[in-house]
NUTI-199465 format. One record per residue (C-alpha): x, y, z; residue number from 1. Coordinates in steps of 0.1 Angstrom, whole numbers. Example, Ala and Ser with C-alpha at 12.3 -4.5 7.8 and 13.67 -1.06 7.14 Angstrom:
NUTI-199465
<<123 -45 78> 1>
<<137 -11 71> 2>
//
This chain:
NUTI-199465
<<-106 503 775> 1>
<<-70 494 767> 2>
<<-66 476 735> 3>
<<-47 443 733> 4>
<<-20 440 710> 5>
<<-31 414 684> 6>
<<-5 394 666> 7>
<<1 405 631> 8>
<<-7 378 605> 9>
<<22 369 583> 10>
<<20 378 546> 11>
<<11 348 524> 12>
<<41 333 506> 13>
<<37 333 470> 14>
<<53 300 456> 15>
<<59 309 420> 16>
<<84 281 415> 17>
<<57 256 421> 18>
<<37 270 393> 19>
<<67 269 370> 20>
<<73 234 381> 21>
<<38 224 371> 22>
<<44 239 336> 23>
<<76 220 333> 24>
<<58 188 342> 25>
<<32 195 314> 26>
<<59 203 289> 27>
<<79 172 298> 28>
<<50 148 296> 29>
<<45 125 266> 30>
<<30 144 236> 31>
<<-7 136 227> 32>
<<-13 105 209> 33>
<<-22 123 177> 34>
<<13 138 174> 35>
<<27 102 173> 36>
<<6 90 144> 37>
<<16 97 109> 38>
<<-6 97 78> 39>
<<10 63 70> 40>
<<-2 49 103> 41>
<<-39 58 93> 42>
<<-33 46 57> 43>
<<-19 12 68> 44>
<<-48 8 94> 45>
<<-73 16 66> 46>
<<-57 -10 43> 47>
<<-59 -35 70> 48>
<<-95 -29 76> 49>
<<-102 -28 38> 50>
<<-85 -64 35> 51>
<<-102 -79 66> 52>
<<-137 -62 65> 53>
<<-143 -45 31> 54>
<<-144 -7 20> 55>
<<-177 -1 40> 56>
<<-158 -6 72> 57>
<<-130 18 63> 58>
<<-145 47 85> 59>
<<-130 73 107> 60>
<<-146 60 139> 61>
<<-134 24 132> 62>
<<-99 34 125> 63>
<<-97 57 156> 64>
<<-110 30 179> 65>
<<-85 6 165> 66>
<<-56 30 169> 67>
<<-68 40 204> 68>
<<-71 77 196> 69>
<<-100 102 193> 70>
<<-117 109 160> 71>
<<-102 144 161> 72>
<<-67 131 156> 73>
<<-77 119 122> 74>
<<-82 155 110> 75>
<<-47 165 117> 76>
<<-37 145 87> 77>
<<-68 142 64> 78>
<<-95 165 53> 79>
<<-122 138 54> 80>
<<-127 101 46> 81>
<<-126 107 9> 82>
<<-91 123 13> 83>
<<-80 92 33> 84>
<<-93 68 6> 85>
<<-76 88 -21> 86>
<<-44 85 -4> 87>
<<-49 48 4> 88>
<<-51 43 -34> 89>
<<-21 64 -40> 90>
<<0 45 -14> 91>
<<-10 12 -30> 92>
<<-1 25 -64> 93>
<<33 37 -52> 94>
<<42 6 -33> 95>
<<28 -22 -55> 96>
<<36 -7 -89> 97>
<<58 24 -91> 98>
<<84 14 -64> 99>
<<83 -22 -74> 100>
<<90 -16 -110> 101>
<<119 6 -102> 102>
<<133 -21 -79> 103>
<<129 -47 -107> 104>
<<146 -25 -132> 105>
<<176 -17 -110> 106>
<<181 -52 -100> 107>
<<187 -67 -134> 108>
<<195 -53 -168> 109>
<<192 -86 -186> 110>
<<156 -88 -200> 111>
<<155 -126 -195> 112>
<<162 -122 -159> 113>
<<137 -95 -156> 114>
<<112 -117 -173> 115>
<<119 -144 -147> 116>
<<117 -120 -119> 117>
<<81 -107 -128> 118>
<<71 -142 -132> 119>
<<82 -150 -98> 120>
<<64 -123 -79> 121>
<<33 -142 -70> 122>
<<55 -170 -56> 123>
<<75 -148 -30> 124>
<<62 -162 1> 125>
<<43 -142 28> 126>
<<50 -110 10> 127>
<<33 -121 -20> 128>
<<4 -134 -2> 129>
<<-1 -101 17> 130>
<<2 -82 -15> 131>
<<-24 -105 -33> 132>
<<-49 -99 -3> 133>
<<-46 -62 -7> 134>
<<-49 -63 -44> 135>
<<-80 -85 -42> 136>
<<-96 -61 -17> 137>
<<-89 -31 -38> 138>
<<-102 -47 -70> 139>
<<-134 -56 -51> 140>
<<-137 -20 -40> 141>
<<-131 -9 -77> 142>
<<-162 -29 -89> 143>
<<-184 -4 -71> 144>
<<-163 29 -70> 145>
<<-152 50 -99> 146>
<<-121 65 -81> 147>
<<-108 30 -71> 148>
<<-116 17 -107> 149>
<<-96 45 -121> 150>
<<-66 37 -97> 151>
<<-67 0 -107> 152>
<<-69 7 -144> 153>
<<-38 30 -142> 154>
<<-19 4 -122> 155>
<<-27 -24 -146> 156>
<<-17 -2 -177> 157>
<<16 8 -160> 158>
<<25 -29 -151> 159>
<<17 -41 -186> 160>
<<36 -13 -201> 161>
<<67 -26 -180> 162>
<<61 -61 -193> 163>
<<59 -47 -229> 164>
<<93 -31 -225> 165>
<<108 -64 -215> 166>
<<94 -82 -246> 167>
<<107 -55 -267> 168>
<<141 -59 -252> 169>
<<139 -96 -259> 170>
<<136 -88 -296> 171>
<<98 -89 -303> 172>
<<81 -63 -323> 173>
<<60 -37 -307> 174>
<<26 -52 -314> 175>
<<36 -87 -303> 176>
<<54 -73 -273> 177>
<<22 -56 -263> 178>
<<1 -88 -267> 179>
<<27 -109 -248> 180>
<<28 -84 -220> 181>
<<-11 -87 -216> 182>
<<-10 -125 -216> 183>
<<18 -126 -191> 184>
<<3 -100 -168> 185>
<<-30 -120 -169> 186>
<<-12 -151 -158> 187>
<<6 -133 -130> 188>
<<-28 -119 -116> 189>
<<-44 -154 -119> 190>
<<-14 -171 -102> 191>
<<-16 -146 -73> 192>
<<-52 -157 -67> 193>
<<-44 -194 -71> 194>
<<-11 -196 -52> 195>
<<-25 -224 -29> 196>
<<-27 -246 -59> 197>
<<3 -271 -57> 198>
<<35 -271 -36> 199>
<<69 -255 -41> 200>
<<80 -278 -70> 201>
<<47 -273 -88> 202>
<<51 -235 -85> 203>
<<87 -237 -99> 204>
<<76 -259 -127> 205>
<<48 -234 -138> 206>
<<72 -205 -136> 207>
<<97 -224 -159> 208>
<<71 -234 -183> 209>
<<57 -198 -185> 210>
<<91 -182 -190> 211>
<<98 -207 -219> 212>
<<64 -201 -234> 213>
<<66 -163 -232> 214>
<<100 -164 -252> 215>
<<88 -189 -279> 216>
<<82 -172 -312> 217>
<<49 -179 -329> 218>
<<51 -201 -360> 219>
<<60 -181 -391> 220>
<<28 -188 -409> 221>
<<5 -176 -381> 222>
<<-10 -140 -385> 223>
<<-34 -120 -366> 224>
<<-69 -120 -378> 225>
<<-84 -88 -389> 226>
<<-112 -77 -366> 227>
//
């Protein structure tokens, strides 16, 4: 039988450029969410949860849900929850103590003006209210956690020492400067908790009174009692 000439099938065309184009699209796409988050993003989110809900709710799953990412994204920046909590305390120390003290020192060289500046801190509007809420949340945490307690103790000691330096610059002796620093710092902490008491003029009156009181020498005849 004669054979029919069958048409020869065309060889398939390999469209390599299409594959390359696909790669390009993947590389040009937005990076994963985890790469857009920084450690500070997680730290700030943790602080907000701490303030709003307490330390028991500062968990990886809660923060990941709030930030709209997977839990795995967390581990690009932190070893574990304990590492995050440690860095939350460090961030609070830097922002609320170290950086603040440096800013106050650079702003004024005159000790009387520095004294008024520290007295005014609890009265500085929304920033002061936010700082007070964070401080209160961290102090509540510190009542039940040794690491937080140590961070609070260190921050308090550093702030009191800065106050002591102001009083020494005003001419008070070392021991009296230390005592006045503690009294003034205690007043500031209390004021930050009681900021809703009174209106603007009342706040200013209290600031003026405290500034005058803190600079008034004790009567010459008064001495410390021996323990």
